[in-house]
C-alpha positions in Angstrom: 73.4 110.9 98.6 75.3 114.4 98.3 75.9 117.5 96.3 79.0 118.8 94.3 78.8 122.5 92.8 79.8 122.6 89.1 81.2 125.7 87.8 82.3 126.8 91.2 86.1 128.3 91.3 86.7 125.9 93.6 86.3 122.4 93.5 86.5 119.1 95.9 87.6 115.6 94.8 87.0 112.9 98.3 88.5 109.4 98.6 89.2 106.7 101.0 92.5 105.4 101.1 95.0 104.1 103.2 97.0 107.2 104.3 98.1 106.6 107.5 100.1 103.3 106.5 98.3 101.3 108.8 97.5 98.7 106.3 93.4 99.5 106.4 91.8 102.2 104.1 89.7 103.8 106.3 90.9 107.6 105.6 88.7 109.8 104.4 90.5 112.3 102.1 89.2 115.6 100.8 91.7 117.4 98.1 90.5 120.9 97.0 91.5 122.8 93.8 90.8 125.8 91.9 90.1 126.2 88.0 94.2 126.2 87.2 94.3 122.8 89.4 96.1 124.4 92.4 95.7 123.7 95.7 93.1 125.4 97.8 94.1 125.5 101.3 91.2 127.7 102.8 88.3 124.8 102.3 86.5 123.9 105.5 85.9 120.1 105.9 83.8 118.5 108.3 83.1 114.8 108.7 80.4 113.8 111.3 80.0 110.1 112.6 77.1 107.8 112.2 75.4 108.9 115.8 76.0 112.2 114.8 78.9 113.8 116.6 81.8 115.9 114.5 84.3 113.6 114.0 86.8 116.4 112.7 86.3 120.1 111.4 89.6 121.6 109.9 90.9 123.7 106.9 92.2 121.9 103.8 96.4 122.5 104.3 98.1 122.0 100.8 94.5 121.6 99.4 94.2 118.6 101.5 92.1 117.3 104.5 92.2 113.9 105.8 89.9 111.9 108.9 92.0 108.8 109.4 90.9 105.5 111.3 87.3 105.7 110.7 85.1 102.8 112.3 82.9 100.9 110.3 79.6 102.7 109.3 77.8 105.7 107.4 79.6 109.1 107.8 78.5 112.5 106.7 80.6 115.1 105.2 80.6 118.8 104.4 83.0 121.0 102.7 82.8 125.3 102.6 84.9 127.7 101.0 84.4 131.5 102.1 80.7 130.4 103.3 79.8 128.9 99.7 79.0 124.9 100.3 81.4 123.1 97.5 80.1 119.5 98.3 78.1 117.4 100.9 77.5 113.8 101.0 77.6 110.6 103.3 80.3 107.7 102.8 80.7 104.1 104.0 83.8 103.4 105.9 84.3 99.1 106.6 86.5 100.2 109.2 89.7 97.8 109.2 87.3 94.8 108.0 89.4 92.3 105.9 88.9 92.2 102.2 90.3 91.7 98.9 89.0 93.7 96.3 87.8 97.6 95.9 85.4 99.7 93.7 85.7 103.4 94.5 83.9 105.6 92.2 85.2 109.8 92.3 83.1 112.6 90.4 85.3 115.6 89.4 84.4 118.7 87.8 86.4 119.4 84.7 86.9 121.5 81.6 86.4 118.9 79.4 85.1 121.0 76.3 87.3 123.8 76.8 85.1 126.6 77.3 86.9 127.9 80.5 84.1 126.8 83.0 84.4 123.6 85.0 81.3 122.5 84.6 81.2 118.9 83.2 81.3 116.1 85.3 83.5 113.1 84.9 83.1 110.0 87.2 87.0 108.0 87.6 86.0 104.7 88.6 88.9 102.5 90.0 89.0 98.6 90.9 91.6 97.2 92.6 92.8 94.1 93.9 93.7 95.0 97.6 95.1 91.8 99.9 93.3 91.5 103.1 92.3 95.6 102.4 88.9 96.9 101.8 88.0 100.6 100.6 84.6 101.9 101.5 82.7 103.9 98.8 81.7 107.9 98.9 78.3 109.3 96.8 77.9 112.3 95.8 75.5 113.9 93.2 76.5 117.0 90.9 74.0 119.7 89.7 74.2 122.7 87.3 
């Protein structure tokens, strides 16, 4: 469950990836960008653990915020910019469990019809064979 704001001047992409080179895809990443695909460095990103405690809260730097080495469980996140909520949702981290493939769905707001508004939702689906690694998943829902 979750929400992204379509048509906002700032958009976000989320992903679970292997960012700290430990061999496990247990790192949550959020990338913030404006309507000309430039990084936005002042988005506040907060991640909460399955028990409700805050894991991380920081500003994007170079458009990116990461939270690394998440243990197994369902997490929540929220992204805000100048007091406006851009996205919120839940995602599941498998922690450092070994597995041999992954499926990741990433929603992105884009200007697909050329009308100058980022009000078109594109879902990227990535399937990858990962030797002894596993992604989690992230869910968001868009609304116009």
